[in-house]
BALO-436001 format. One record per residue (C-alpha): residue in three letters; chain; x, y, z. Coordinates in Angstrom, 3 decimals. Layout:
  type  mol         x         y         z
   ALA    A         X         Y         Z
...
//
This chain:
  type  mol         x         y         z
   MET    A   -17.324     0.582    -9.500
   LYS    A   -15.583     2.814    -6.963
   ARG    A   -13.671     1.202    -4.141
   PRO    A   -15.141     2.156    -0.708
   PRO    A   -12.624     3.962     1.437
   ILE    A   -11.526     2.671     4.861
   THR    A    -8.955     4.115     7.290
   VAL    A    -5.850     2.266     8.359
   ARG    A    -7.221     1.740    11.851
   GLY    A   -10.529     0.360    10.418
   ALA    A    -8.573    -1.979     8.189
   GLU    A    -6.563    -3.205    11.231
   ARG    A    -9.706    -3.771    13.211
   LEU    A   -11.153    -5.854    10.371
   ARG    A    -7.996    -7.898    10.105
   ALA    A    -7.925    -8.530    13.760
   GLU    A   -11.630    -9.697    13.750
   LEU    A   -10.827   -11.997    10.779
   LYS    A    -7.766   -13.471    12.628
   ARG    A    -9.923   -14.109    15.802
   LEU    A   -12.679   -15.641    13.713
   LYS    A   -10.269   -18.055    11.835
   SER    A    -7.985   -18.944    14.724
   GLU    A   -10.428   -19.080    17.708
   ASP    A   -14.070   -18.971    16.784
   ARG    A   -13.975   -21.406    13.702
   PRO    A   -12.082   -24.177    15.603
   ALA    A   -14.273   -23.792    18.730
   VAL    A   -17.474   -24.269    16.624
   ILE    A   -15.944   -27.270    14.889
   ARG    A   -15.280   -28.841    18.398
   ALA    A   -18.807   -28.085    19.379
   ILE    A   -20.292   -29.730    16.375
   ALA    A   -18.124   -32.767    16.841
   GLU    A   -19.097   -32.934    20.415
   ALA    A   -22.848   -32.574    19.605
   ARG    A   -22.482   -35.318    17.060
   GLY    A   -21.283   -37.580    19.873
   HIS    A   -24.658   -37.204    21.709
   GLY    A   -26.431   -39.310    19.140
   ASP    A   -29.551   -38.583    17.093
   LEU    A   -28.878   -35.207    15.154
   SER    A   -32.444   -34.612    14.036
   GLU    A   -33.446   -33.740    17.615
   ASN    A   -30.220   -32.449    18.901
   ALA    A   -30.520   -28.749    19.706
   GLU    A   -26.754   -28.353    20.597
   TYR    A   -25.919   -29.675    17.015
   HIS    A   -28.302   -27.292    15.262
   ALA    A   -27.081   -24.305    17.290
   ALA    A   -23.489   -25.122    16.658
   ARG    A   -24.257   -25.473    12.832
   GLU    A   -26.126   -22.198    12.793
   ASN    A   -23.213   -20.507    14.537
   GLN    A   -20.832   -22.046    12.105
   GLY    A   -22.766   -20.645     9.271
   PHE    A   -22.568   -17.044    10.866
   ILE    A   -18.832   -17.346    11.349
   GLU    A   -18.321   -18.484     7.807
   GLY    A   -20.353   -15.756     6.411
   ARG    A   -18.719   -13.146     8.474
   ILE    A   -15.278   -14.445     7.353
   ALA    A   -16.268   -14.162     3.722
   GLU    A   -17.812   -10.614     4.321
   ILE    A   -14.594    -9.228     5.928
   GLU    A   -12.296   -10.882     3.224
   SER    A   -14.528    -9.275     0.584
   ARG    A   -14.548    -5.873     2.196
   LEU    A   -10.700    -5.925     2.863
   SER    A   -10.084    -6.912    -0.800
   ASN    A   -12.355    -4.353    -2.315
   ALA    A   -11.572    -1.311     0.034
   GLU    A    -9.160     1.431    -0.626
   VAL    A    -7.149     1.853     2.594
   ILE    A    -6.349     5.494     3.066
   ASP    A    -3.643     6.581     5.518
   VAL    A    -4.630    10.025     6.677
   ALA    A    -1.073    10.832     7.927
   LYS    A     0.185    10.645     4.412
   LEU    A    -2.254    13.069     2.932
   PRO    A    -1.277    16.637     2.137
   GLN    A    -2.079    18.621     5.257
   ASN    A    -3.532    21.860     3.784
   GLY    A    -6.414    22.264     6.270
   ARG    A    -9.118    21.021     3.977
   VAL    A   -11.626    18.462     5.287
   VAL    A   -11.151    15.063     3.504
   PHE    A   -11.858    11.448     4.210
   GLY    A   -10.118    10.273     7.349
   VAL    A    -9.648    13.689     9.094
   THR    A   -10.682    14.607    12.539
   VAL    A   -12.700    17.805    12.594
   ASP    A   -13.402    19.967    15.622
   LEU    A   -16.783    21.853    15.311
   GLU    A   -18.574    24.550    17.146
   GLY    A   -22.261    24.851    16.932
   GLN    A   -23.245    28.423    15.906
   ALA    A   -26.446    28.400    17.794
   ASP    A   -25.349    27.001    21.148
   GLY    A   -21.576    27.108    21.135
   VAL    A   -21.294    23.434    21.873
   ALA    A   -18.049    21.893    20.592
   VAL    A   -18.134    18.480    18.963
   THR    A   -15.355    16.331    17.375
   TYR    A   -15.890    13.918    14.507
   GLN    A   -13.672    11.701    12.490
   ILE    A   -14.832    10.995     8.925
   VAL    A   -14.521     7.220     8.186
   GLY    A   -15.913     4.477     5.965
   GLU    A   -19.369     3.215     6.338
   ASP    A   -18.156    -0.021     7.936
   GLU    A   -16.267     1.987    10.653
   ALA    A   -18.953     4.535    11.463
   ASP    A   -19.871     4.591    15.236
   ILE    A   -21.523     7.792    16.527
   ARG    A   -20.786     6.801    20.169
   GLN    A   -17.059     7.081    19.339
   ASN    A   -17.590    10.253    17.255
   LEU    A   -16.823     8.245    13.972
   ILE    A   -19.089     9.330    11.129
   ALA    A   -19.547     7.790     7.744
   ILE    A   -18.406     9.678     4.707
   THR    A   -21.909     9.315     3.365
   SER    A   -23.613    10.941     6.411
   PRO    A   -25.225    14.452     5.942
   ILE    A   -22.632    16.225     8.222
   ALA    A   -19.675    14.590     6.571
   ARG    A   -20.983    15.443     3.097
   ALA    A   -21.445    19.002     4.160
   LEU    A   -17.946    19.126     5.660
   ILE    A   -15.938    17.609     2.737
   GLY    A   -13.855    20.212     0.872
   LYS    A   -14.344    22.922     3.462
   GLU    A   -11.436    24.545     5.555
   GLU    A   -10.816    25.663     8.999
   GLY    A   -12.848    28.808     9.741
   ASP    A   -15.581    27.993     7.310
   VAL    A   -19.124    27.781     8.458
   VAL    A   -21.254    24.887     7.112
   ASP    A   -24.956    24.339     7.349
   VAL    A   -26.116    20.709     7.949
   GLN    A   -29.645    19.379     7.220
   ALA    A   -30.362    17.527    10.448
   PRO    A   -33.553    15.776    11.421
   GLY    A   -34.438    18.727    13.630
   GLY    A   -33.753    21.302    11.037
   VAL    A   -30.693    23.047     9.674
   ARG    A   -27.732    23.411    12.015
   SER    A   -24.750    25.648    11.528
   TYR    A   -21.132    24.627    12.622
   GLU    A   -17.907    26.475    12.487
   ILE    A   -14.892    24.316    11.525
   VAL    A   -12.472    25.145    14.344
   ALA    A    -9.723    22.674    13.498
   VAL    A    -8.911    19.821    11.018
   ARG    A    -6.472    17.242    12.227
   TYR    A    -4.763    14.612    10.119
   GLU    A    -4.277    11.790    12.700
//
């Protein structure tokens, strides 16, 4: 099975979340469970059940992050050959052929994708259309509203 790619920044964010979950959230939920147990009858104790549910979520998220980090291939974009080709991790400046609107995207792993921050998943239609292309190329992307054409203005290895 192929290892899913992740950028250095994405791996750092996951490690920071893992550290917070283990050092802050896990101890806090353990204290909340202990406090709720002190209130007596556990069968009708809503605080206890909520704390246990939260503990299950935290432990599940810890296991999920540890699994993703151990299976992922961390790719440092700055160390890739800077030949102007669009590859995983690069930041791409595009210009719409129809409207001239400029957009910038970074191609990242699925776990890191966030369109509000212009981070698009490697599996997205636009990223798949861009991979392997170079500055100056025009790419056609099948979008929900139809085919859109973009010119690759710049490829940055940041």
